[in-house]
C-alpha positions in Angstrom: 74.3 16.0 -44.2 73.1 12.4 -44.8 71.9 12.1 -41.2 70.1 15.4 -41.4 68.4 14.5 -44.7 67.5 11.1 -43.2 65.7 12.7 -40.3 63.9 15.1 -42.6 62.7 12.2 -44.8 61.3 10.5 -41.7 59.6 13.8 -40.7 61.7 14.0 -37.6 62.4 17.8 -37.7 63.5 18.1 -34.1 66.2 15.5 -34.6 67.3 17.1 -37.8 67.6 20.5 -36.0 69.5 18.9 -33.1 72.0 17.4 -35.6 72.6 20.8 -37.1 73.1 22.6 -33.8 75.4 19.9 -32.4 77.7 20.0 -35.4 81.2 21.4 -34.7 84.3 21.6 -36.7 87.0 18.9 -36.4 89.8 20.3 -34.2 93.0 19.3 -35.9 95.8 18.5 -33.5 93.9 19.4 -30.3 95.0 17.3 -27.3 98.0 15.9 -29.2 100.3 16.8 -26.3 103.5 18.9 -26.1 106.8 18.7 -24.2 106.6 22.2 -22.8 110.0 22.5 -21.2 111.8 21.0 -24.3 109.8 22.5 -27.1 111.1 26.0 -27.4 108.3 27.1 -29.7 105.7 25.8 -27.3 107.2 28.0 -24.6 107.4 31.1 -26.8 103.8 30.7 -28.0 102.5 31.0 -24.4 103.0 34.8 -24.6 102.7 35.2 -28.4 99.7 36.5 -30.3 98.7 39.2 -27.8 96.6 36.8 -25.6 96.8 39.2 -22.7 96.2 42.3 -24.7 92.8 43.9 -23.8 90.3 43.7 -26.6 88.3 46.5 -25.1 90.0 49.5 -23.6 88.2 52.0 -21.2 89.4 55.4 -20.2 90.4 56.7 -16.8 89.9 54.6 -13.6 87.5 52.2 -15.3 90.4 51.2 -17.5 92.4 50.4 -14.4 89.5 48.5 -13.0 89.2 46.2 -16.0 93.0 46.0 -16.6 93.9 43.3 -19.0 91.0 41.0 -18.0 89.0 41.8 -21.2 91.3 39.6 -23.2 91.0 36.6 -25.5 89.8 33.3 -23.9 88.1 35.3 -21.1 84.5 34.7 -20.0 83.2 37.8 -18.2 79.7 38.3 -16.8 77.9 41.3 -15.3 75.6 40.5 -12.3 72.7 42.6 -11.1 69.0 42.3 -10.2 66.4 42.7 -13.0 66.4 46.1 -14.6 69.8 46.7 -13.0 71.6 47.9 -16.1 73.1 44.7 -17.4 72.1 45.3 -21.1 73.5 48.8 -21.0 76.9 47.6 -19.9 76.9 44.8 -22.5 75.9 47.4 -25.2 78.6 49.8 -24.0 81.3 47.1 -24.3 80.1 46.1 -27.7 80.1 49.7 -29.0 83.6 50.4 -27.6 85.0 47.2 -29.0 83.6 48.0 -32.5 85.0 51.6 -32.4 88.3 50.1 -31.5 88.1 47.9 -34.6 87.4 44.6 -32.9 84.9 42.3 -34.6 81.9 42.1 -32.4 79.1 39.5 -32.5 76.1 40.6 -30.4 73.3 38.1 -29.7 70.1 39.5 -28.1 68.5 36.5 -26.6 65.2 38.0 -25.6 65.9 40.5 -22.8 65.1 43.3 -25.2 63.1 43.1 -28.5 64.9 43.7 -31.8 63.4 47.2 -32.0 64.6 48.1 -28.4 68.2 46.9 -28.8 68.6 48.6 -32.2 67.1 51.8 -30.8 69.7 51.8 -28.0 72.6 51.3 -30.4 71.4 54.1 -32.7 70.9 56.5 -29.8 74.5 55.7 -28.6 75.9 56.4 -32.0 73.9 59.5 -32.7 74.4 60.9 -29.2 70.7 62.0 -29.4 67.7 60.5 -27.6 64.9 58.8 -29.6 62.2 59.8 -27.0 61.8 62.8 -24.8 63.0 62.6 -21.2 60.1 64.8 -20.0 57.1 63.2 -18.2 54.7 64.4 -20.9 57.1 63.1 -23.6 57.0 66.4 -25.4 59.9 68.2 -27.1 62.3 70.0 -26.5 63.8 68.0 -23.6 66.9 68.1 -21.5 69.4 65.3 -20.8 71.9 65.4 -17.9 75.4 64.7 -19.1 78.1 64.0 -16.4 81.1 66.3 -16.7 83.0 65.0 -13.7 82.7 62.6 -10.7 83.9 63.4 -7.3 85.4 60.6 -5.2 83.8 59.7 -1.9 86.0 59.5 1.2 85.3 55.8 1.8 83.5 52.8 0.4 80.3 53.5 2.4 79.8 57.0 1.0 78.2 58.0 -2.3 80.1 59.7 -5.1 79.0 63.1 -6.3 78.5 63.9 -10.0 78.7 67.3 -11.7 76.4 67.5 -14.8 75.6 69.8 -17.7 72.1 69.9 -19.2 72.0 69.2 -22.9 68.9 70.3 -24.8 67.4 68.3 -27.7 64.7 69.7 -29.9 63.7 66.5 -31.7 64.4 62.8 -31.8 67.1 61.3 -34.0 64.7 59.9 -36.6 63.1 63.3 -37.2 66.4 64.8 -38.5 67.0 65.0 -42.2 69.0 62.0 -43.5 69.5 60.8 -39.9 70.5 57.3 -41.0 73.3 58.6 -43.3 74.6 60.7 -40.5 74.8 57.7 -38.1 76.6 55.7 -40.8 79.1 58.5 -41.2 79.6 58.7 -37.4 80.5 55.0 -37.3 82.8 55.3 -40.2 84.6 58.1 -38.5 84.7 56.2 -35.2 86.2 53.1 -36.7 88.2 54.9 -39.4 87.2 52.2 -41.8 84.5 51.1 -44.3 84.8 47.5 -43.0 82.0 46.0 -41.0 83.0 45.3 -37.4 79.6 44.5 -36.0 76.9 41.8 -36.4 73.6 41.8 -34.5 71.4 38.7 -34.2 68.1 39.0 -32.3 66.0 36.1 -30.9 62.9 35.8 -28.7 63.4 34.6 -25.1 64.1 30.9 -24.8 64.3 30.4 -28.6 68.1 29.9 -29.0 70.6 27.9 -27.2 74.4 28.1 -27.0 74.6 25.5 -29.7 72.3 27.6 -31.9 74.6 30.6 -31.4 77.6 28.4 -32.3 75.8 27.3 -35.5 75.2 30.9 -36.5 78.8 31.8 -35.8 80.0 29.0 -37.9 77.9 30.3 -40.8 79.3 33.8 -40.4 82.8 32.3 -40.3 82.2 30.9 -43.8 81.8 34.5 -44.9 84.9 35.7 -43.2 83.4 37.1 -40.0 85.1 35.6 -36.9 84.4 37.7 -33.7 87.0 39.0 -31.4 84.3 39.9 -28.9 81.1 37.8 -28.4 78.3 39.3 -26.4 75.2 37.4 -25.3 72.3 39.3 -23.7 72.0 37.3 -21.6 73.0 33.8 -20.5 70.2 33.0 -18.1 67.4 33.3 -20.7 69.0 31.0 -23.4 67.2 27.9 -24.4 68.6 24.9 -22.5 71.0 22.6 -24.4 69.2 19.6 -22.9 65.6 20.4 -21.9 65.3 17.0 -20.3 67.7 17.9 -17.5 66.6 19.4 -14.2 66.6 23.2 -14.3 69.8 23.7 -12.2 71.6 21.1 -14.4 70.3 23.0 -17.5 71.9 26.2 -16.2 75.2 24.4 -15.4 75.3 22.8 -18.9 74.6 26.2 -20.6 77.4 27.9 -18.7 79.8 25.0 -19.4 79.1 25.4 -23.2 79.5 29.2 -22.9 83.0 28.7 -21.5 83.8 26.1 -24.2 82.7 28.6 -26.8 85.0 31.3 -25.6 87.9 28.8 -25.7 87.1 27.4 -29.1 86.8 30.9 -30.7 89.7 32.3 -28.6 87.5 35.4 -28.1 86.3 37.5 -25.2 82.9 36.3 -24.3 80.7 38.7 -22.2 77.3 38.0 -20.8 75.1 38.7 -17.8 73.3 37.0 -15.0 70.5 37.8 -12.7 71.2 37.6 -8.9 69.1 36.1 -6.1 66.4 37.7 -4.0 68.8 38.3 -1.1 70.7 40.8 -3.2 67.9 43.3 -2.9 68.9 43.9 0.7 72.6 44.3 -0.1 74.6 47.4 -0.8 77.3 45.5 -2.6 77.0 42.1 -4.3 79.2 39.2 -3.5 79.6 35.5 -4.5 76.7 34.5 -2.2 74.3 36.2 -4.6 74.3 33.7 -7.4 71.0 32.4 -8.8 70.1 28.9 -9.8 73.5 27.2 -9.7 76.7 28.3 -7.9 78.8 26.5 -10.5 78.3 29.6 -12.7 81.2 31.0 -10.7 83.4 28.0 -11.7 83.0 28.7 -15.4 83.7 32.4 -15.6 87.1 34.1 -15.5 85.5 37.1 -13.9 82.1 38.2 -12.6 81.4 41.9 -12.1 78.6 43.3 -9.8 76.5 46.3 -10.8 75.5 47.9 -7.5 73.0 50.8 -7.2 71.2 52.1 -4.1 68.3 54.5 -4.5 70.3 57.7 -3.9 72.9 56.6 -6.4 70.1 56.0 -9.0 68.9 59.6 -8.4 72.4 60.9 -8.9 72.9 58.9 -12.1 75.7 56.7 -10.8 76.4 53.0 -10.0 79.3 51.0 -8.5 81.1 48.1 -10.1 83.0 45.5 -8.1 84.7 42.2 -8.9 82.6 39.4 -7.4 85.1 36.8 -8.5 88.2 36.9 -10.7 90.4 34.0 -11.7 93.7 35.9 -11.6 95.2 38.6 -9.5 94.4 40.1 -6.1 91.0 41.7 -5.7 88.4 42.5 -3.0 84.7 42.3 -3.6 84.2 45.2 -1.2 86.3 47.6 -3.3 84.1 49.4 -5.9 84.6 51.9 -8.7 82.0 54.6 -9.0 80.7 55.2 -12.5 78.6 58.2 -13.7 76.0 57.4 -16.4 73.8 58.9 -19.0 71.3 56.1 -19.8 69.1 58.5 -21.9 71.9 58.4 -24.4 72.7 54.7 -23.9 76.0 55.6 -22.2 76.5 53.8 -18.8 80.3 54.7 -18.4 80.8 58.4 -19.0 83.0 59.1 -16.0 84.6 56.9 -13.4 86.6 57.2 -10.1 87.8 55.0 -7.3 87.1 56.0 -3.7 89.8 58.0 -2.0 91.3 54.9 -0.5 92.1 53.7 -4.0 93.0 57.0 -5.6 95.2 60.0 -4.8 93.0 62.4 -6.5 89.4 63.1 -5.6 88.3 63.9 -9.1 88.5 62.2 -12.5 88.0 64.5 -15.5 
């Protein structure tokens, strides 16, 4: 505090701000060492506390795809080209975690405006669009909702989706007491009056990892410690050290993100944009990193969002593990996911290809 006040007295506002954002709590006992094979408590604590328990659970084949990798101390990223659906998947994970009574901190770092991200969350909760899907933007409108997804015969084919048309006569904010209705929906979903969700919105390149850490520390003083931390998205955060060369800035940011997931013992989920070569690929792999390949070293798992034009027309995408720190995986193996983005729902139905599933349909 004395250092900060001293900077302010000298008119050095930038140095005062840096002192605030670099502050971190004293970690008592960290690095003190343990005799693992003699200390019985140290051995037992390895598997205590539900460290491998998934913090976000998905239904059907998508649940098998994620397995127990959405657990504490994990750092997961979604990879896709721009406008490839990264924000929708981050929103989906935040919404599911909240409904499963996990405390969620969601930082919008500038990919969407505050109005846009709030709109998507409200549409997801209300299950009603805020704008018409018709080209002339008039009401009523129809939304295609996936009812089942049929598995392709191999990884090179495209899954088929069966859909029902839902008709909406007006946007959510035209309904009487629409805000109270949404509040009731969330209360019913969580089965609680407690708050499980915090949203913090910032313009592009206006907040760094250290700034996020500072906000989380202030929330912690009021009793809000997130189980799931979502940042949309890592590539557009303000650099920790703007004097570094750009690739080094990226490396430093991702190192601090990994550090943050370990300090908070939370699941940290973010996203990254891929390189230009990815536009010519059907399925992303580790060669499609952008800026710095050391991003792959920091994450515990990276998931590719793959969409070709025909899949986009059918309202589906494919997810694959680009890298994963534990367990066997193949970046060529994908899970097919049916979406309804008009209702902010990117994971309605899911199915593996026939080679990974005995059944050709997932209801």
